[in-house]
N, CA, C and O of each residue as an XYZ file, in Angstrom:
204
protein
N       7.458     -7.940     17.063
C       8.894     -8.100     16.940
C       9.610     -6.788     17.254
O      10.603     -6.781     17.983
N       9.114     -5.686     16.710
C       9.768     -4.398     16.972
C       9.680     -4.025     18.439
O      10.620     -3.466     19.004
N       8.556     -4.332     19.048
C       8.387     -4.018     20.472
C       9.442     -4.742     21.307
O      10.010     -4.162     22.233
N       9.699     -5.985     20.986
C      10.711     -6.763     21.691
C      12.094     -6.139     21.516
O      12.874     -6.055     22.465
N      12.379     -5.712     20.316
C      13.668     -5.080     20.039
C      13.819     -3.767     20.805
O      14.887     -3.475     21.343
N      12.755     -2.986     20.852
C      12.784     -1.714     21.587
C      12.971     -1.974     23.078
O      13.756     -1.287     23.731
N      12.265     -2.953     23.619
C      12.399     -3.297     25.045
C      13.816     -3.770     25.353
O      14.377     -3.429     26.394
N      14.384     -4.547     24.457
C      15.758     -5.014     24.636
C      16.726     -3.836     24.674
O      17.623     -3.796     25.516
N      16.549     -2.887     23.775
C      17.418     -1.711     23.722
C      17.271     -0.875     24.999
O      18.265     -0.385     25.536
N      16.047     -0.714     25.480
C      15.821      0.039     26.727
C      16.513     -0.633     27.905
O      17.170      0.028     28.709
N      16.363     -1.933     28.001
C      16.979     -2.672     29.105
C      18.498     -2.557     29.045
O      19.159     -2.409     30.073
N      19.035     -2.623     27.857
C      20.487     -2.519     27.700
C      20.994     -1.140     28.120
O      22.024     -1.025     28.785
N      20.265     -0.097     27.727
C      20.648      1.263     28.136
C      20.550      1.430     29.649
O      21.400      2.078     30.261
N      19.523      0.851     30.247
C      19.352      0.931     31.699
C      20.510      0.231     32.418
O      21.065      0.774     33.373
N      20.870     -0.958     31.968
C      21.999     -1.668     32.585
C      23.286     -0.869     32.440
O      24.090     -0.813     33.371
N      23.486     -0.257     31.292
C      24.676      0.560     31.073
C      24.706      1.742     32.033
O      25.753      2.068     32.593
N      23.563      2.377     32.220
C      23.456      3.515     33.131
C      23.774      3.088     34.569
O      24.480      3.791     35.291
N      23.245      1.930     34.975
C      23.490      1.418     36.323
C      24.970      1.094     36.507
O      25.543      1.388     37.556
N      25.586      0.493     35.501
C      27.023      0.185     35.594
C      27.843      1.456     35.809
O      28.748      1.489     36.643
N      27.512      2.501     35.046
C      28.245      3.771     35.213
C      28.049      4.345     36.604
O      28.995      4.857     37.203
N      26.838      4.267     37.120
C      26.568      4.781     38.459
C      27.315      3.986     39.519
O      27.882      4.568     40.444
N      27.322      2.678     39.397
C      28.042      1.847     40.357
C      29.547      2.090     40.280
O      30.226      2.141     41.306
N      30.059      2.240     39.079
C      31.498      2.480     38.913
C      31.915      3.811     39.521
O      33.056      3.960     39.957
N      31.010      4.773     39.555
C      31.327      6.093     40.097
C      31.262      6.141     41.623
O      31.745      7.095     42.233
N      30.673      5.128     42.237
C      30.525      5.131     43.694
C      31.858      4.870     44.380
O      32.697      4.127     43.870
N      32.041      5.486     45.534
C      33.248      5.253     46.332
C      33.096      3.941     47.098
O      32.001      3.388     47.195
N      34.197      3.461     47.632
C      34.148      2.233     48.423
C      33.232      2.416     49.632
O      32.525      1.488     50.025
N      33.246      3.595     50.212
C      32.390      3.877     51.368
C      30.905      3.812     50.983
O      30.095      3.249     51.719
N      30.557      4.383     49.843
C      29.172      4.352     49.386
C      28.720      2.917     49.113
O      27.594      2.538     49.435
N      29.601      2.135     48.524
C      29.275      0.730     48.274
C      29.095     -0.016     49.590
O      28.190     -0.838     49.730
N      29.957      0.274     50.542
C      29.870     -0.368     51.852
C      28.544     -0.007     52.533
O      27.910     -0.857     53.158
N      28.136      1.243     52.408
C      26.863      1.673     52.979
C      25.694      0.912     52.358
O      24.685      0.673     53.022
N      25.825      0.535     51.101
C      24.783     -0.232     50.407
C      24.901     -1.721     50.691
O      24.027     -2.504     50.318
N      25.985     -2.108     51.354
C      26.200     -3.517     51.654
C      26.751     -4.300     50.481
O      26.524     -5.505     50.373
N      27.484     -3.614     49.589
C      28.020     -4.272     48.399
C      29.525     -4.058     48.302
O      30.077     -3.113     48.867
N      30.167     -4.951     47.579
C      31.583     -4.786     47.269
C      31.734     -4.727     45.756
O      30.820     -5.102     45.022
N      32.863     -4.267     45.300
C      33.103     -4.213     43.847
C      33.053     -5.620     43.243
O      32.565     -5.798     42.127
N      33.550     -6.610     43.970
C      33.528     -7.985     43.465
C      32.095     -8.485     43.286
O      31.794     -9.148     42.294
N      31.214     -8.177     44.232
C      29.813     -8.595     44.116
C      29.136     -7.930     42.930
O      28.361     -8.562     42.211
N      29.426     -6.670     42.732
C      28.843     -5.942     41.607
C      29.317     -6.553     40.297
O      28.513     -6.787     39.394
N      30.614     -6.813     40.187
C      31.164     -7.405     38.962
C      30.518     -8.763     38.690
O      30.177     -9.073     37.549
N      30.351     -9.567     39.732
C      29.740    -10.885     39.583
C      28.303    -10.764     39.070
O      27.913    -11.479     38.148
N      27.525     -9.873     39.657
C      26.129     -9.687     39.236
C      26.027     -9.177     37.811
O      25.163     -9.623     37.056
N      26.886     -8.258     37.434
C      26.820     -7.688     36.095
C      27.240     -8.679     35.016
O      26.842     -8.528     33.861
N      28.024     -9.677     35.361
C      28.461    -10.667     34.386
C      27.440    -11.781     34.176
O      27.553    -12.551     33.222
N      26.447    -11.872     35.054
C      25.417    -12.899     34.914
C      24.575    -12.623     33.670
O      24.365    -11.466     33.305
N      24.095    -13.673     33.025
C      23.156    -13.466     31.921
C      21.884    -12.774     32.454
O      21.527    -12.940     33.620
N      21.227    -12.024     31.616
C      20.080    -11.219     32.026
C      18.971    -12.067     32.678
O      18.303    -11.587     33.594
N      18.769    -13.268     32.242
C      17.723    -14.107     32.794
C      17.990    -14.595     34.192
O      17.055    -15.033     34.861
N      19.197    -14.546     34.663
C      19.562    -15.055     35.981
C      19.627    -13.989     37.056
O      19.900    -14.305     38.215
N      19.389    -12.761     36.711
C      19.500    -11.679     37.709
C      18.280    -11.575     38.543
O      18.208    -10.722     39.427
């Protein structure tokens, strides 16, 4: 049970870190990656099991 809780906390911190990194990117950097802000927002709002 504790292992599951620790893994959940790690995953949550990782997603938070990725969100901050994506938010800091310029429109040009996102374009170079082939992404738009709308696509990022859509992906981040999905439940974890659907990503």
